[in-house]
N, C-alpha and C positions, 0 to 999 in steps of 0.2 A: 557423417560431420555434424548434417544438419542440425538428428536429435540434439550436438554435446553441446550448441551453441543457441540452442537451445533451453538446456539444463541447466547456461551460466546463467540466460538469459533467466528467468529463475531464481535464480541464487541470489546477482548482483541486486533485484528492488528489492526480493522481501528481503534481503540485508543488508538494502539503502534503507526501507525501511523500522526495520526487527530494532538498529541499533542506534534509529533516532526517537520510538517508540513508538508501537503500531496504534497502544491503543493512545497512549498519552507518555513522554517520557517524563520524568520525577527527578534530573537533574539540570533542568531546562526548563524556563518560563512559559506559558502554552505557548506568549507572543511568537516566542524564538521555536516551538516548536510549530504550529500553522509557516511561520512564516520558510520553514524550514523543507514544509510536510507538502507544502505551492512549488521552492525553488525546484525542486523533484518533478514532481505534481509537469511538468514544464518542460522541464529539459528534458522530460521522460517522454513526453509528446514527438514537443521537435526532434528530435532520434526518434522517434516511431517515421514520422513526416521526413524527413534525410532518407532513412534506406528505404521506401520507396520508390524517394524519386532518382535513386542515386538506383533503386532495382540490385542490391545485392543481393544473392541469396544467403548468405552472413548476414548478416544485416536485420533479416527480412527476419527469419529462423530466431535473432538474441531480441530483437523487439517484441516476436507476437509467445515468447517466455518470459521477457517479460512482466506484458500484457496482461500474462494468466499470471504473472505475483504479483504484478497490482491487484488484479485483482482478486489474491487472495486478502491482502494486503487489509482491501478497501470494504473484506469484508467482514475478516476480525474487528475491525474498528465501527464497524455497526454493531456485529453480532454483542460485541462483550458493551454496545453505548442499551442499549436494547430488552441486552441480561438486568443491564444499571436500573430503565424504566421498571421495573418485572416487579424488581428487589425493589421498591420505592412504594412502589403501590402495593404490594402486598403488604409493607411495614405499616402505608399509612392504612386504611381495614386492615389490620388487627388490632392498633391505636384507639380507632373508630369506637374498637368491639371492647 
């Protein structure tokens, strides 16, 4: 049962971030997007704290899965920005020649 809650945690957190856009949603302003990311992040942090305070195995499994989902979402986000910067540098170098 713990693997199930772990997988549900991954799916819920990745699903939330995918729904609003991991790298930036084109259907809302950047301000709204940042506010949603912040609300989800702080809400998830509070949930993790609650899961460990209550010391419930299912909640902890969900929190651990969600943590993995959060790390994957942040990694995709950072990779996206890194690739954008590399592309800008390459375009700048090509223009300078």
